[in-house]
N, C-alpha and C positions, 0 to 999 in steps of 0.2 A: 697454525689453529688446527683444533681437536676439530673432527666431525660431527659431533655433535654441537660447538660453538658454530661453526658454518655452516649449518640445519637451521639457527637459531636464527642466525644473521640474514642467509635466505628468507627466511618466514617471518623475519621483523621487515627486510625491503619489500618482499612481497605485500604484507599489508600496511605497509605506508603507497603503495601504489595503487593497490584497489581501493584505498579508502580512497583516492584524491580523484580516482575517474568516477569512482560510486558517487560521492557527491558533488564532479561535474554531469556527471550524467542524468542524476535525480536534480540539479538545478534545472538542467535542456527538459527534460520529462516534465515536471511544474508546469513551465513556462512554453510550451507545445498550447497548440492553438486551440478551445474547447466549446463548446455552445454556447449561446448568448444565456447568462445567466450561471453559468458554472464555473466553481474555483476549485482549485486544487483540490480543498480544504472541504467543499462539498459533496465532490467527486468520494474522495476518500473515505468521508463518514457514511455517503449510499453504498458505496460496496462492501463496507463491512455491516450493515445495516443489511442488505442483502444477502450475504455470502452467514450469517450469523444470527439474522434477526429471528423471529422477534428480541428484542435486546434492550437490557435496560439501560438508560442517559450513561448511569455512572460506570457500565463493565465498559461502553461504549466511549468513554472519555477516555477510559483506562488505556483502552487499546489505540486508542487515537493520539494516546499522550497530552492531553490537555485538562483542564479542570476543571468539575462539574460545572459548575455554569457554565461555562462559557461553552459547552460540549451543550448545553440546555439553550445558551441563546440561538444557538445554530439549529438546534432540530425544532424547537420554535419556528424557526424560519422555514427553512426544508416543510414544516408542517401547514405554516402558509402560502407556501408555493406549492403544497396538493403534492408535495414527494414522497411524504413518510407522513404516518397515521401515528396515532399512541393510543394503545388501552390498556384497561388494567392491568395487573399484575395478579392473576389467580393467585399465585403461590404467597403475598405479599400484598395485603391489602390497601396500603396506601401508595406500594409500588405502581411505575407505568412502562409499560413496554411501549417500545417504537419497532415498529415494520415500516417496511416499502409500502408502496401502490403501485398500480399498475402506469401511471404516470412514471412515477419515480426511479420504477423499473424502466422503463423506455429511458429517459435521462440519463439513467445511467450504463445503461449498454452505448445508449447511440454515445456519448462524450468516451467511455472505453475502447468502443470502435477508431474512435477519430484519434487517438492518443495509438491504438494498433497500428492504424494505416499509416500514419506519422512515420512509426519506430519499423516498420516493414521496409518503407522509402529508402530510410536511409540503409537500415543493412542488407538491402537492396544491392546499393552500391559497393559492397564489398566484395572482396575475390572469392571462390569457392575453396578456400583456404582457410582464408578467414572466417565465414560462415562456420565450416568443420570447428573452428577452434573455438568459436563462439557456442556451435549448438555443446563442446566438452566441458567451456567454462559454464556454463547452464547446468550441466550436471554436477559440476564440482561447486559449485553454490548451492546449488539444492542440500548439498552434505554439511558443506559448511554452517548453514541457516540451523539445520537438524543437529550442530554440534555444539552451535550457539547458542543454542532454546536449552538444550540439556545443562549448558552450562548454568546459566541464568536460575534454571528449576534447585540446581542445588542449593 
């Protein structure tokens, strides 16, 4: 087998392994305990709103990869719970922007901290060599994510 074909086979095998493990890890992360009333979907939307807000419901739906109607219902529930607020989009008279409230920021931070604590506890059970490998993996994943984003933009 040529060197290039061997490299492609290795990349394909690694892609399969990473995909399988990321899928399992994502499911585990989604199933971690969250504070009362917080769902993984709400936490994800709140995180995006906090990082990118004020944001339109359409842009939020695009980011979360759901239909605008679905996101509109979620935003309504978040507004009802006092976690986000709507405001008019000064650039679009018909547009509405969504931003976090102080209560929403606290809820999002509390849920994120709880998740990270569970994650850190699991990482604490790894050996020092495994933790070093995780640090290297995080760096490589950052680069891989950038490459995938660049590919999607083309």
